[in-house]
C-alpha positions as a Markdown table, in Angstrom:
| # | Residue | x | y | z |
|---|---|---|---|---|
| 1 | Met | 96.3 | 125.9 | -0.6 |
| 2 | Ala | 92.8 | 127.1 | -1.6 |
| 3 | Gln | 91.9 | 127.4 | 2.0 |
| 4 | Val | 95.1 | 129.2 | 2.8 |
| 5 | Arg | 95.1 | 131.7 | -0.1 |
| 6 | Asp | 92.7 | 133.6 | -2.0 |
| 7 | Glu | 92.1 | 133.3 | -5.8 |
| 8 | Asn | 94.2 | 136.4 | -6.5 |
| 9 | Trp | 97.4 | 135.2 | -4.9 |
| 10 | Phe | 100.1 | 134.6 | -7.5 |
| 11 | Gly | 103.0 | 133.6 | -5.4 |
| 12 | Ser | 104.9 | 130.1 | -5.8 |
| 13 | Thr | 103.0 | 126.9 | -5.2 |
| 14 | Lys | 106.0 | 125.6 | -3.6 |
| 15 | Thr | 106.0 | 127.7 | -0.6 |
| 16 | Leu | 104.7 | 125.0 | 1.9 |
| 17 | Asp | 107.1 | 122.5 | 0.3 |
| 18 | Ile | 110.1 | 125.0 | 1.0 |
| 19 | Thr | 108.7 | 125.4 | 4.4 |
| 20 | Met | 108.6 | 121.9 | 5.4 |
| 21 | Ala | 112.1 | 121.1 | 4.0 |
| 22 | Gly | 113.4 | 123.9 | 6.3 |
| 23 | Leu | 111.7 | 122.3 | 9.3 |
| 24 | Arg | 113.2 | 118.9 | 8.5 |
| 25 | Arg | 116.6 | 120.4 | 8.1 |
| 26 | Arg | 116.3 | 122.3 | 11.3 |
| 27 | Leu | 115.0 | 119.2 | 13.3 |
| 28 | Ala | 118.0 | 117.2 | 11.9 |
| 29 | Lys | 120.6 | 119.7 | 13.0 |
| 30 | Ala | 119.0 | 120.0 | 16.5 |
| 31 | Ala | 119.3 | 116.3 | 16.8 |
| 32 | Asp | 122.8 | 116.1 | 15.6 |
| 33 | Ser | 124.0 | 118.9 | 17.9 |
| 34 | Ser | 122.2 | 117.1 | 21.0 |
| 35 | Pro | 124.4 | 115.5 | 23.7 |
| 36 | Arg | 121.7 | 112.6 | 24.1 |
| 37 | Pro | 120.7 | 110.5 | 21.2 |
| 38 | Val | 117.4 | 111.8 | 19.6 |
| 39 | Arg | 114.7 | 110.0 | 18.0 |
| 40 | Leu | 113.4 | 112.5 | 15.2 |
| 41 | Pro | 109.7 | 112.4 | 14.3 |
| 42 | Leu | 109.0 | 111.7 | 10.8 |
| 43 | Ile | 107.3 | 114.0 | 8.5 |
| 44 | Thr | 105.5 | 112.6 | 5.7 |
| 45 | Ala | 103.4 | 113.8 | 2.9 |
| 46 | Pro | 100.6 | 111.4 | 2.0 |
| 47 | Arg | 99.6 | 112.4 | -1.6 |
| 48 | Gly | 96.6 | 114.6 | -1.5 |
| 49 | His | 96.4 | 114.7 | 2.4 |
| 50 | Gly | 99.0 | 117.3 | 3.4 |
| 51 | Tyr | 101.6 | 116.5 | 5.9 |
| 52 | Arg | 101.7 | 113.9 | 8.8 |
| 53 | Leu | 104.0 | 113.9 | 11.7 |
| 54 | Glu | 104.7 | 110.2 | 12.9 |
| 55 | Asp | 106.7 | 108.9 | 15.9 |
| 56 | Gly | 110.5 | 108.4 | 14.7 |
């Protein structure tokens, strides 16, 4: 977050977490509404390293 926001930013520190949760939710909804079976990629969050997209 220090690389994205400056030191004067006073918003929530959970902004990225909420964004990623929304992305996971939208991906799951799109897969559920697909007429064919879809393998979703996994979005993991290795501690201290951000997010990683893995083959589902």
